[in-house]
N, C-alpha and C positions, 0 to 999 in steps of 0.2 A: 900669406900664409906662414905661420910660425914653424921653424924647423927644429927639430929635435936631435941633438948630437947622436950617432950611432951607439956610442958608450953608454950615454944616459939612458937611451932605449932599451939597450941589452939589459942593464941594470934594473930598468922598471920591469921587464919582462921576468927577470929573475925573482925579483921581489914578489911579484904577483903569483909566481909558481910556488915559491917557498909557503906564501901565505895560505894559498888553497891546498897544499899538500895535506892528505888526511893523517890523522894521528891512528895508529893501530894498537889495539889493546887485546891481551889475550887472558882467558879465563880457564884455569885448571879445573878439570871436573872429576870424573871417575870412570868406571867402566860403562861402555856403551848400553848396558842393558840396566843401568841403575838410574836413579832420579835426579843425581848430581849431574849427569850428562844432559839430560832433558832440561834441567834448569839453566845450564850453561847456555844452551842452543836458545832457550827462550829468553834470557836477558839479551844475548846477542841480537835476538830477531828485533825486539823493541829499540835496542840502541841503534842498530843499523838503519832503521826506519827514518831517524832524525838526522842521518849523517850529511845531508844537504845542508842542514843549519849549524851542526857543531863541528863537522869534520872529523869525527870519531868513527872509525870502523872495528868491529869486534869480531873475534872467532873464539871457539870455545873447544878445543881438543880433547879426546879422552886421555885420562891420566890414571896413575896407580891409586889415586885418591887422596884422603885427608893428609896423612904425614907427609907424603911425597909433595903435596901441594904447597904445604907450608915451607918445606926445604926449597922449593922452586921459587916461592916469593922471595925468599932470602937471597937467593942467587939471581934475583931479576930475570928468572926464565918466564914467569907469568906476572901480570899485573894484578890479577885477582885469583882467587882459588877457593873452591867451596871445601870446608872442613867440618867435622864434626865438633861440637861444642865441648866435649870432654878435652879434645885436642887443643882447642883454643886456649882452654883454662891451663892445661899442661905447659904450652908453649910460653903464655905469659908468666907462669909461676917458676919455669925452669926445670919442671919435672920430666922424667924419663918419658919418651926418648928425647927430649930436648935439654936433658941435665948438662950436657957438654957445652951446650950453646944455647943459652936462653934467648927467647926471640921477644925482647922488649918493645921492639917497633910494630908488633902485628896490630892491625886495626880492623874493627868489625864495620861492615856496610849495613847488613841486616840479616835477619834469620829466615829459614823457611820451614819446611816440614819436620816431624818428629822422625828420627833416625833410630831404629829399633833393632837390637840384636836378634836375628832371626835364625833359628835351626830348623832344618828339613832333614827328616830320616826315613828311610825304607821302612815299609810296614814289616818286612820280613827280617829285619835286622835285630827284633827283640829290644829295641831301645824304646823305653818309656819315661824315662827321666834322665837328667844330666850325667847322673853318675854311671849309666848304662853306656855312655859314651866310651868308658875305659875299655880298652882292648879292641876298639872298632877302628875302621878306616874313615878317618874324619879330614875333611878339607878346613884347615885352619886359616886360610887367607893368604893373600899376597904380601910378602914381607914389604914394609913401607906404606901399607894401606891403613885407613882408619879401622876397618874391620878386623884386620889382623891383631892390632895394637888392642882393640878392646876385648878379643878373644884371648890374647895374651895375659891380660889382666885377669879374666875369668879363670884361666888355668892356673895362674898364680894363686888366687883366692881358694881354688880347690885343692892345691898342692900337686898340680899336674905338671908334666913337661911333654915334649914330643915323645918321649918313650912310652908315655900313658897309653898310646893308640899304637895299634897294630900298623897303622899308615897315618902320617901326618902330611897330607898333601898341601901344597901351596898353588893350587890352580887359580885362574883369573875367574872373575864372575861369569864371564861368557861361556866358561869351560865346565862349570859346576854341574849344570843340570843333565848335560850329556853322560858325563861321568857316573852320576847317581842313577840314570835310567840304564845304563849299560852294566850296572852292578860292579863297577870299579870303586865305588864309595858306598858306605853305609850312611854317612851323615855330610851335610854341607853347612856352613856357618856364614852369615853376611850380615852387616850392619847396613841397613838400607830403610828408605821411606816406603811406605806402602800405598797402593799396589805396586808391586815391581815385577818387571817383566822376567827377571831370573828366576824369582820364586813362583811364579806362574808357570813357567816352563818346567822347573823342576817338579811340581805337583802334578802336571799333566803328562809328562813324558815317563814318570817312574810311579810306581804303586808307594805312595809316600804322604806324610802327615807333617804338620807343624808341631815341633816339640815345646812345651812350656819351659821358660828358662827360669826356673825356681830352685830353691834348696838352699842349704847352709852356705855354700860358696857364694852364691848370689846375695844372700842376706848380708854376709860379711862385707862383700864389695860395695853394697849399697851404704852400710854404716861407716865405711872408710873413705869412700871416693863421692864427695859431695856434687861432683859434676855429672854422676848418673843418677836417674831416677826410675822409679818403677813404671813401666809403661806396657800397654796392651796392644797387639796386633788386632785390630778391629774385626769382628765376625763380619761375613758376607763379602769379603773381597775376593775370596779363593775358593774353588770347588771343595765341599765338604767341610769348611771352616765355618761353622754355625754358631761357634761361642768365641769371645774373645780370648787371645792366647797371651798369657802374662809373660813379660820379659822386662829388659831394662833399656833404656835408651837416653837420648839427648836431642838436640836440634842441630839441624845443617845449618852453618853460618856462611855467608859470602864474605870473604876477608880480604884484606890488602895490607899495604904497608903505610907507615906515617909518611914515607917519601912519595907516595903516590899523588900526581897533580889533583888537586882539590876541584878544580873545574870539571876534570873527566870523572871524578867520583860523583860529583853532583849530577852531570847529566846522565850518569848510568842509572843513579837512583830515581831520578825524575822519569827516565824513560819506563822504568818498571812501575812506580807507583802512580804515574798519571794514567796507565794502562792496567791497572791491577785487576780488575774485573775480567778484562781479556787473558791476562797473565795465567788467572787461577783456572781457565778452561783448558790450559795446554798440558795438564796431568792431574788425574784424579788426586794425587797427593796434595796438590795445591788448592783444593776446593774450599778448604775451611779457612784459609789464611785471612788474618785481620791485620791491618796496618799497624794497630796500636801494639799487638804482640810481635810483629816482625822488627821492631825497633827496639825491643828489650829482652823477649823471652830467649834464654840461653846465651845472652851476650854477656861475657866477662871482660872482655878485651875492650878499651877506649873505642867509641865510634870515631871514624875517620871525620875529619873537619868538613870535608865535602858533603859527606851523608848528613852530618848534624845540621849544616847550613839548610838543606833541604827540609829537614824535619822542622826546624825553628820556623822556617817560612810557612809551614803548614799549621803551626801553632801546636804541634804534638810533643814539643820538648819546652 
């Protein structure tokens, strides 16, 4: 019987253990009431199912959202992050809030649902158009979030600042509906995919309505910011919303950096697209997703090589 030296056996065991150790990846999402959070949990769900084959395990914590996810990617706090398509563009082009540190290593993986600027107002607030927000109590969003950055742009386009409102609150999405229902706010703002739990809660806990996001300031923003497009909140998703509500928006993008392991990105992409029909059933906002749109719509950053490899194998590129 062949004998193996103790040192050799130990080395073999250690080698096996190192080889079998799973690789952990983290996806930055958004508030727990938003679609980003569901999207991150959904991606991890399918990636984790194949962990026995590829030794990759995934988690998707709640975060402050788009802008902070880009910063976290740069700091290697997250491996992936969901971001709004306008912030993807700004990061690549070195525009504010990324003008002090352009993000030239940002890479796109795929896009998901449309993200629409949504404004909910109390019916007793006498707010019937955007200009009526002046002098009111408005939640303008969490600093560092995509929602806040988008609303900041709209404020600038309208010539507003925080002093325009009697209160410029910075509540998290999970806190907004209660504040509106308790009459501590007249209006809330949120860039989100629809239907949204936070918007549903706001419309059911308060006597409230969706406000059309239209007017001269919006037209000016659409003329000067190519990363925004006119977008409608569809009818029939919320109680009393029987007609589409006009607004502006973009796409949700799953992003990473050029330094991300190509094999990890490949396996993540494969886990989603190989199960796309099941993935689409995990949230109503995903229902109309099409593979051909997900690899191009709203994507201005270069595709990561790992994602590109899968798309080329499928004959989509």
